[in-house]
C-alpha positions in Angstrom: 162.9 -149.1 46.8 164.2 -145.9 47.3 167.4 -145.4 48.9 167.1 -141.4 49.4 167.4 -140.5 52.4 165.2 -137.1 53.8 165.8 -135.2 56.6 163.2 -132.6 58.6 165.7 -130.8 60.8 163.7 -128.3 63.4 166.2 -125.6 65.1 165.9 -122.5 66.7 167.1 -119.6 65.0 166.9 -115.8 66.6 163.5 -116.7 68.2 162.1 -118.4 65.2 162.1 -122.1 64.7 163.2 -123.1 61.0 162.5 -126.3 59.0 164.3 -127.8 56.8 164.8 -130.8 55.1 167.8 -132.0 53.8 169.6 -135.1 52.0 172.5 -135.5 54.7 172.7 -134.5 58.0 175.9 -135.8 60.6 178.2 -134.7 64.0 180.5 -132.1 62.3 184.4 -132.3 62.9 183.9 -128.7 64.8 183.0 -129.3 68.8 179.5 -128.7 69.0 178.5 -128.3 65.6 176.1 -130.7 63.1 176.9 -130.2 59.7 173.6 -130.0 57.1 174.2 -130.9 53.5 171.9 -130.7 50.8 169.3 -128.2 51.9 166.5 -129.4 49.8 163.4 -126.8 48.6 160.0 -127.5 47.3 159.0 -127.6 43.2 159.7 -124.8 41.2 157.5 -124.9 39.1 154.6 -123.6 42.0 152.3 -121.2 41.4 152.2 -120.5 45.6 154.8 -118.8 46.5 154.9 -119.4 50.3 157.1 -116.2 51.9 158.5 -118.6 54.5 159.9 -120.6 52.3 161.5 -118.2 49.6 162.7 -116.0 53.1 165.0 -119.9 53.8 165.7 -120.4 50.3 167.3 -116.5 50.3 169.2 -117.7 53.0 170.9 -121.0 51.8 171.3 -119.6 48.3 174.6 -121.0 47.3 175.2 -122.7 50.3 177.3 -126.6 50.2 176.6 -127.5 53.7 176.0 -125.4 57.3 177.0 -125.6 60.6 173.9 -125.6 63.1 174.9 -125.5 66.6 174.0 -128.7 68.8 172.3 -126.8 71.3 169.4 -124.9 68.4 168.4 -128.1 67.3 165.1 -129.2 68.5 164.6 -132.1 66.2 165.7 -134.3 63.8 163.7 -136.9 61.4 164.1 -138.9 58.9 160.6 -138.9 56.7 159.9 -140.8 53.2 158.5 -137.3 51.7 160.0 -133.9 51.4 157.8 -131.4 52.9 157.8 -127.5 52.5 160.6 -125.8 54.3 159.4 -123.0 57.5 160.2 -120.1 59.5 157.9 -119.8 62.5 157.9 -117.4 65.3 157.9 -118.7 68.6 155.7 -118.3 70.9 155.2 -118.6 74.7 153.5 -121.5 74.0 156.1 -123.7 72.2 158.9 -121.7 73.8 158.3 -123.2 77.2 157.4 -127.3 75.8 161.3 -126.5 74.8 164.1 -127.0 77.1 167.5 -126.0 75.9 170.7 -128.3 76.2 173.1 -127.1 79.5 175.4 -124.5 78.5 178.5 -126.5 78.6 178.5 -130.6 77.5 182.1 -130.5 79.4 182.9 -129.9 82.4 187.1 -128.6 82.9 188.8 -130.9 84.5 190.0 -129.8 87.7 194.0 -129.3 87.2 194.5 -129.7 91.0 194.5 -133.0 90.9 
């Protein structure tokens, strides 16, 4: 049995949906963020070059861990196999399927009581 866990993380960033694969996803010590460690990319020996994956490789080059705001996360899946990392532009159709979280998860306490 293979004990290596792989997570597919989909999140919004600048009018695009990013899909990355990582070894670890956890709640961060920084309030409102998830920490993603061990970002994985496809084989370097591949002849076919995917510009979307190359963009992500450049963006995450040298990154040990990344912190993603919880409200930007669309989905986290534990998968059996790693796929290709992707950047997809959001469209009117995909944007209508996404319901954002409330702007604030917690309301400040009323200090008058």
